[in-house]
N, C-alpha and C positions, 0 to 999 in steps of 0.2 A: 863362192865359195861354197866347196858342195859339206854335206854334211857330214862327219867324221867321229865314231865315237870309241868309245877305249874302255874296255869292261875288266876288272881283274877283284879277286879275293885277295884279304889280309888280316889276319890278328879276328878271323869269325866275321869279320863284317866283309860286305860285298858293294864296291864302290862303279860309279857309272861317272864321265865325266865324256861333256858331247862340246863338240864346237860346231859353227856353220851355219847352223837352223835360225837362231834368235838374235837379236840385237845386231844385226847387218851392217846398220851405218858406224855402231862404236868400232872402235883400233882392233879390240881383242873382245871375247866375250865367253865363257865357258859356262854350262849348267853341270854340277855337280851334283849327285846323290847318294846316298849313304844310307840305306834301307829305302823308304818313301822319303825320307828326308829328303828335299829341293831347293837349292841357292843355284841362284843365277847371278855372275859374276863378270860385271862390267869393264872393260877401263877402256877413255878417250884421253889421247894424249893431244896437244895444241904443236904449235910449231914453237921452235924455241924462242925465247923472250931474251934479247939482250939485256934489258932494262932491270932485269932480276938479279938478284946478290945473293938468292936462297933458292933451293929445291921447293914449288909450288905442287908438292903431297894432298891430294885431298881422301880421305878414305871415308864410304858412312856405311854405315850395317842399317838398312830396312827392314822393320819388322811388319806383315802384315797380316789384317785379321784376319781377311782368306785362308790367310796358310791353315791355316789349324778349322774349319772349317764355320766360320763369324762373319755376322756383319756389325760392322760398329754401330752401337745403337747412338740413342740422340736422332733429333730430326734434324740437322745437317750429314747424318752420317760421314762422319768423317772420320780416316787414322787420326789416333793421338799424339802426340807427342815422342821425341825417339826416348823410350826405356831409359834408364840406366845402365841398364842391359848393355844395349844396343849402346850406348857413346863408349860402352868397354869394351864392346868385339869390335867397333872400330877402331881405338886404337891397340887393339894387342894385333891388330891384322895391321897396325899401320909400320909396329915396332920392326919386324923380320924383313919386309917391305922396303925404307926408307932405305937403312945402309947398302942395301941389291945393287940402288943405281948408282951409275961411277960418279966417280967428281965431276966438278962443272956444270952436272947435269941440271938444264932451266926450264925442259920445257914442261908447262903444267901439266899434271895429271891427275886425273878425277878416276878413283878406284871405289864402285859404288853393288853394295852387294846385297839383294834383296832376297828374302826368304819366299821361296815359292810356297812351297807345302812342309809344314814342322809337325814329322808322325808322333812325337810324342813319347818316339822310345830314345832315337837318337838325335842330342843333339849338333849344332849345326856351324857353332861356330869354328870347331877345330876345321873345316872339310875350304874354312872362306879362303886361308891362305895358299891350300892346292891349286882350290880355284882361280884367287889373283894372281899365282904364280904361271897358271896356265892360257887364263886370257895376255898375258903379260907376252909371253913366247909367241901364241902367235896371231899376235899385234904385231911382231917385228920390231918390238920396243926396245933399246939397251937397257935389259936387266940379266944379273948372275944368278942365272934360276936353275933348277929347279928348287922350288923352296918347298915347306912343306910343317904343318903345323899335327899336336897330340897330343892327347891326355890322356896320363897317368895315372890310374887307379891303384890302391891295393885292397884286396879281398877282407876285409877285420877280419873272418874267423880261421881261412888258411892261411892268409899274409901273400897271395899270389896276384904279381903284378895284373895289372888287364890294360890294352889298349884303346882307346875312347870307350868306356864305359858307356853304356845307358844308363837315361837318368836313375832302374832300378839299380843299377850295377851302384851305381856313385851314392847310392842312399845310405849302401852296404860299406863304403868304402872308406877306411883310415885316414887317405890322402891325396889330393887333387893337384895333379899339377899338369901344366901345358908347357910345354915346352914348343918354341918355335925357330926354326934354321935350316942349316942341307945338308948334305951329310961331309962328316968332318967340322960340324962350327952349332954353337946353336946361339939366336943372336937374339934370345926374348926367355923368360922363364916366368913363372909365375903358382906361386905354391901357397895352399892353405893344408891342414895337417892337426891332428892329432898327436897326443906325442908319440913321437917316433923316431928314436936314433940315427942319430949321423948319419950311420954306417948304410942305414935305409936309406936312407934320405939321395945316400951318395950314387947306391947302387940303383934305384928310381931314377933316375937323370943319365947312367948308362946304358937304361935300357928305353929309357925313352930316345935317345941317339941313335941304337941303334933301329929303334922304328921310324924315327923321322928320316934315314939312310935306307928302308924298306920299301915307305913312300917314293921317296927323288929318286929311288930307280924304279919308279914304275910308269 
């Protein structure tokens, strides 16, 4: 498969999706960049298992020290165990993906997101769902995509909503809302905030739904 690259600009940020060059033995793979932050998402699907009465989907999010230009310390130079953040990010990827597979699908699916570069400006968690959706699509897996995930912040001073804020913008935000889904519906929602009104929260959700639709259209 030849290398395919798709680039687009949305909400003030530049995104790049690449496939066909890395992880060629996987069922589907996609490299996604936001700024310099880079994630490699691989998806592997087994043959159908008749002895399973459930959908065996496994999602892992792997952080690497080399992503921030460091080598693990200690004698063995071994990567540490998954952090709490890695576990929560894997669950965040899982929730929109799982209901997007057809009912009765029993093939074992393993989805692994590996952070290759963390520029410490743009978080990588929200782009993982877009990468997973792209990897499953190019792999020909029966899957109701495309999916996307966005984080909505709100400037504490101007009260303007921000899509996928940088770490610096998140420090000056009174809202941290994550939405995952597709155009027309939301299948995952997480939020943390200072005291904001119900009307503002509903407005943020509506704004996030519009942003998800914009990403899915790309």
